[in-house]
Short mmCIF file of the C-alpha atoms (twelve columns), coordinates in Angstrom:
data_MODEL
# 
_entry.id   MODEL 
# 
loop_
_atom_site.group_PDB 
_atom_site.id 
_atom_site.type_symbol 
_atom_site.label_atom_id 
_atom_site.label_alt_id 
_atom_site.label_comp_id 
_atom_site.label_asym_id 
_atom_site.label_seq_id 
_atom_site.Cartn_x 
_atom_site.Cartn_y 
_atom_site.Cartn_z 
_atom_site.pdbx_PDB_model_num 
ATOM 1   C CA . MET A 1   -4.093  -0.766  -59.685 1 
ATOM 2   C CA . LYS A 2   -5.297  2.821   -58.408 1 
ATOM 3   C CA . LYS A 3   -7.684  1.174   -56.799 1 
ATOM 4   C CA . ASP A 4   -4.851  -0.363  -54.669 1 
ATOM 5   C CA . ILE A 5   -2.954  2.378   -53.736 1 
ATOM 6   C CA . GLU A 6   -6.035  4.166   -52.423 1 
ATOM 7   C CA . SER A 7   -6.698  0.927   -50.446 1 
ATOM 8   C CA . SER A 8   -3.635  0.151   -49.510 1 
ATOM 9   C CA . ILE A 9   -3.777  4.462   -48.086 1 
ATOM 10  C CA . SER A 10  -6.666  4.472   -46.813 1 
ATOM 11  C CA . ASP A 11  -5.551  1.734   -44.788 1 
ATOM 12  C CA . LEU A 12  -2.619  2.877   -43.819 1 
ATOM 13  C CA . GLU A 13  -4.707  5.992   -42.836 1 
ATOM 14  C CA . ASN A 14  -6.908  3.549   -40.757 1 
ATOM 15  C CA . ILE A 15  -3.876  1.976   -38.836 1 
ATOM 16  C CA . THR A 16  -2.473  5.513   -37.725 1 
ATOM 17  C CA . SER A 17  -5.670  6.988   -36.398 1 
ATOM 18  C CA . ASN A 18  -6.084  3.696   -34.608 1 
ATOM 19  C CA . THR A 19  -2.223  3.668   -33.537 1 
ATOM 20  C CA . GLU A 20  -3.291  7.340   -32.128 1 
ATOM 21  C CA . LYS A 21  -6.258  6.455   -30.417 1 
ATOM 22  C CA . ALA A 22  -4.139  3.575   -28.443 1 
ATOM 23  C CA . LEU A 23  -1.184  5.671   -28.245 1 
ATOM 24  C CA . ASP A 24  -3.888  8.285   -26.368 1 
ATOM 25  C CA . LYS A 25  -5.193  5.745   -23.785 1 
ATOM 26  C CA . LEU A 26  -1.711  4.002   -23.263 1 
ATOM 27  C CA . ILE A 27  -0.309  7.810   -22.420 1 
ATOM 28  C CA . GLN A 28  -3.805  8.322   -20.307 1 
ATOM 29  C CA . ALA A 29  -3.006  5.248   -18.827 1 
ATOM 30  C CA . SER A 30  0.266   5.676   -17.752 1 
ATOM 31  C CA . GLU A 31  -0.412  9.319   -16.682 1 
ATOM 32  C CA . LYS A 32  -2.885  7.073   -14.244 1 
ATOM 33  C CA . ALA A 33  -0.211  4.711   -12.758 1 
ATOM 34  C CA . GLY A 34  2.142   7.287   -12.335 1 
ATOM 35  C CA . ALA A 35  -0.129  9.211   -9.581  1 
ATOM 36  C CA . SER A 36  -1.115  6.098   -7.929  1 
ATOM 37  C CA . SER A 37  1.042   5.114   -4.632  1 
ATOM 38  C CA . SER A 38  3.894   3.024   -5.003  1 
ATOM 39  C CA . SER A 39  1.866   0.201   -2.954  1 
ATOM 40  C CA . THR A 40  -1.771  0.487   -5.626  1 
ATOM 41  C CA . LEU A 41  1.234   0.116   -7.991  1 
ATOM 42  C CA . PHE A 42  2.952   -3.340  -6.438  1 
ATOM 43  C CA . GLY A 43  -0.685  -4.788  -6.356  1 
ATOM 44  C CA . ALA A 44  -1.690  -4.055  -9.753  1 
ATOM 45  C CA . ALA A 45  1.289   -5.632  -10.957 1 
ATOM 46  C CA . GLY A 46  0.346   -8.826  -8.041  1 
ATOM 47  C CA . GLY A 47  -3.019  -8.311  -9.539  1 
ATOM 48  C CA . ILE A 48  -1.430  -8.874  -13.195 1 
ATOM 49  C CA . ILE A 49  0.407   -12.067 -11.873 1 
ATOM 50  C CA . GLY A 50  -1.833  -13.850 -10.444 1 
ATOM 51  C CA . ALA A 51  -4.816  -13.295 -13.215 1 
ATOM 52  C CA . LEU A 52  -2.341  -14.686 -15.441 1 
ATOM 53  C CA . ALA A 53  -0.973  -17.936 -13.246 1 
ATOM 54  C CA . GLY A 54  -4.575  -18.530 -13.040 1 
ATOM 55  C CA . THR A 55  -5.156  -18.328 -16.869 1 
ATOM 56  C CA . LEU A 56  -1.919  -20.634 -17.042 1 
ATOM 57  C CA . ILE A 57  -2.347  -22.781 -14.518 1 
ATOM 58  C CA . ALA A 58  -6.244  -23.563 -14.886 1 
ATOM 59  C CA . PRO A 59  -6.322  -26.282 -18.552 1 
ATOM 60  C CA . HIS A 60  -3.774  -28.433 -16.271 1 
ATOM 61  C CA . ILE A 61  -5.625  -28.979 -13.155 1 
ATOM 62  C CA . ALA A 62  -9.151  -29.178 -15.382 1 
ATOM 63  C CA . LEU A 63  -10.600 -26.145 -13.446 1 
ATOM 64  C CA . SER A 64  -11.941 -23.195 -15.240 1 
ATOM 65  C CA . ALA A 65  -9.728  -20.301 -15.961 1 
ATOM 66  C CA . LEU A 66  -12.776 -17.826 -14.029 1 
ATOM 67  C CA . LEU A 67  -12.884 -20.028 -10.666 1 
ATOM 68  C CA . LEU A 68  -9.043  -19.744 -10.790 1 
ATOM 69  C CA . SER A 69  -7.514  -16.549 -11.855 1 
ATOM 70  C CA . THR A 70  -10.218 -14.495 -9.243  1 
ATOM 71  C CA . PRO A 71  -8.817  -15.479 -6.276  1 
ATOM 72  C CA . LEU A 72  -4.925  -15.444 -7.557  1 
ATOM 73  C CA . THR A 73  -5.725  -11.948 -9.049  1 
ATOM 74  C CA . ALA A 74  -7.300  -11.010 -5.165  1 
ATOM 75  C CA . LEU A 75  -4.394  -12.867 -3.715  1 
ATOM 76  C CA . GLY A 76  -1.746  -11.252 -6.129  1 
ATOM 77  C CA . ILE A 77  -3.068  -7.987  -5.100  1 
ATOM 78  C CA . ILE A 78  -2.338  -8.755  -1.629  1 
ATOM 79  C CA . GLY A 79  0.753   -10.379 -1.617  1 
ATOM 80  C CA . GLY A 80  2.255   -7.162  -3.822  1 
ATOM 81  C CA . ILE A 81  1.352   -4.830  -1.276  1 
ATOM 82  C CA . LEU A 82  2.598   -6.782  1.833   1 
ATOM 83  C CA . VAL A 83  5.654   -7.459  -0.544  1 
ATOM 84  C CA . TYR A 84  5.695   -3.581  -0.895  1 
ATOM 85  C CA . ARG A 85  5.122   -2.656  2.528   1 
ATOM 86  C CA . GLY A 86  7.825   -5.453  3.711   1 
ATOM 87  C CA . ARG A 87  8.986   -6.550  7.016   1 
ATOM 88  C CA . ASN A 88  8.991   -3.184  8.762   1 
ATOM 89  C CA . GLY A 89  5.707   -1.944  7.274   1 
ATOM 90  C CA . ILE A 90  3.590   -4.165  8.715   1 
ATOM 91  C CA . LYS A 91  5.717   -4.106  12.074  1 
ATOM 92  C CA . LEU A 92  5.094   -0.397  11.783  1 
ATOM 93  C CA . GLU A 93  1.827   -0.528  10.859  1 
ATOM 94  C CA . LYS A 94  1.264   -3.043  14.169  1 
ATOM 95  C CA . MET A 95  2.622   -0.938  16.298  1 
ATOM 96  C CA . ILE A 96  1.012   2.240   15.317  1 
ATOM 97  C CA . ALA A 97  -2.508  0.456   15.414  1 
ATOM 98  C CA . GLN A 98  -1.216  -0.470  19.118  1 
ATOM 99  C CA . ASN A 99  -0.175  2.561   20.128  1 
ATOM 100 C CA . ARG A 100 -3.779  3.990   18.719  1 
ATOM 101 C CA . ILE A 101 -5.528  1.439   20.980  1 
ATOM 102 C CA . ALA A 102 -3.917  1.767   24.234  1 
ATOM 103 C CA . CYS A 103 -3.851  5.998   24.141  1 
ATOM 104 C CA . ASN A 104 -8.056  5.278   23.081  1 
ATOM 105 C CA . GLU A 105 -8.284  3.301   26.553  1 
ATOM 106 C CA . VAL A 106 -6.787  5.649   28.324  1 
ATOM 107 C CA . LEU A 107 -9.126  8.723   27.362  1 
ATOM 108 C CA . ASP A 108 -12.303 6.659   27.662  1 
ATOM 109 C CA . ARG A 109 -11.102 5.848   31.349  1 
ATOM 110 C CA . ILE A 110 -10.067 9.710   31.710  1 
ATOM 111 C CA . LYS A 111 -13.778 11.288  30.052  1 
ATOM 112 C CA . SER A 112 -16.139 8.564   32.311  1 
ATOM 113 C CA . LEU A 113 -13.929 9.980   35.357  1 
ATOM 114 C CA . PRO A 114 -16.774 11.474  37.603  1 
ATOM 115 C CA . ASP A 115 -16.325 15.194  38.101  1 
ATOM 116 C CA . ASN A 116 -15.273 15.141  41.670  1 
ATOM 117 C CA . ALA A 117 -12.633 12.320  40.888  1 
ATOM 118 C CA . PRO A 118 -8.638  12.991  42.454  1 
ATOM 119 C CA . GLN A 119 -6.569  14.802  40.752  1 
ATOM 120 C CA . ASP A 120 -3.769  12.611  41.553  1 
ATOM 121 C CA . VAL A 121 -6.124  10.257  39.382  1 
ATOM 122 C CA . VAL A 122 -6.575  12.575  36.196  1 
ATOM 123 C CA . ASP A 123 -2.864  13.387  36.599  1 
ATOM 124 C CA . GLY A 124 -1.438  9.853   36.718  1 
ATOM 125 C CA . LEU A 125 -3.976  8.758   33.576  1 
ATOM 126 C CA . TRP A 126 -2.880  12.465  31.592  1 
ATOM 127 C CA . GLU A 127 0.692   10.894  32.186  1 
ATOM 128 C CA . ASN A 128 0.253   7.464   31.180  1 
ATOM 129 C CA . TYR A 129 -1.479  8.702   27.811  1 
ATOM 130 C CA . ASN A 130 1.665   11.492  27.353  1 
ATOM 131 C CA . MET A 131 3.836   8.123   28.368  1 
ATOM 132 C CA . LEU A 132 1.970   6.000   25.302  1 
ATOM 133 C CA . ASN A 133 2.582   8.589   22.866  1 
ATOM 134 C CA . GLY A 134 5.961   9.600   23.408  1 
ATOM 135 C CA . ALA A 135 7.012   5.736   23.687  1 
ATOM 136 C CA . TYR A 136 5.121   5.530   20.277  1 
ATOM 137 C CA . ARG A 137 7.789   8.704   19.129  1 
ATOM 138 C CA . ASN A 138 10.632  6.791   19.843  1 
ATOM 139 C CA . GLN A 139 9.898   3.349   18.386  1 
ATOM 140 C CA . LEU A 140 8.562   5.371   15.418  1 
ATOM 141 C CA . ALA A 141 11.975  7.504   15.045  1 
ATOM 142 C CA . ILE A 142 13.892  4.077   15.606  1 
ATOM 143 C CA . ALA A 143 11.963  2.452   12.546  1 
ATOM 144 C CA . LEU A 144 11.589  5.212   10.508  1 
ATOM 145 C CA . SER A 145 16.062  5.657   10.966  1 
ATOM 146 C CA . PRO A 146 18.383  4.802   8.231   1 
ATOM 147 C CA . LYS A 147 19.962  0.974   8.721   1 
ATOM 148 C CA . GLU A 148 23.038  0.613   11.544  1 
ATOM 149 C CA . LYS A 149 25.889  1.870   10.084  1 
ATOM 150 C CA . SER A 150 24.145  4.962   8.339   1 
ATOM 151 C CA . LYS A 151 23.145  6.071   12.209  1 
ATOM 152 C CA . GLN A 152 26.142  7.421   13.228  1 
ATOM 153 C CA . GLY A 153 25.669  11.011  13.790  1 
ATOM 154 C CA . LEU A 154 21.643  10.883  14.361  1 
ATOM 155 C CA . MET A 155 20.533  11.951  17.556  1 
ATOM 156 C CA . LEU A 156 17.844  9.060   18.180  1 
ATOM 157 C CA . PRO A 157 16.849  7.590   21.207  1 
ATOM 158 C CA . GLY A 158 19.174  5.287   22.779  1 
ATOM 159 C CA . SER A 159 21.695  5.869   20.853  1 
ATOM 160 C CA . SER A 160 24.822  7.954   22.896  1 
# 
């Protein structure tokens, strides 16, 4: 009877120790996840959903879980990030990329001008560069502004 009690106490101490270790690891993982961006967390959630879907679907279509869950995990990560960004975030990224390409093109043209290029040509290219950046800033302000209902009183491009 005494051995049973000692054995039970020992088992309880082991369980307590293992629980503390597990909680410490969960706390560390939570702190790491808390420091991550929302898009990273959406990607991780999408990856988990993709992995679970691959694992659950694989036996029903006679495929290895590894063969199916790996691509579904990748698709889940990508899908989670795209869902987080939303249509407006993707449009904003596209605007930024297009503006960067156009500005770089104008800058390349300015740099490639000969030293004896007419000043009006140089000035015209710089004007184009400034116009591109001004248009981009206006589009960015509109894209990042609140919804139509709550724009009242804001000084945004195109509003009067």
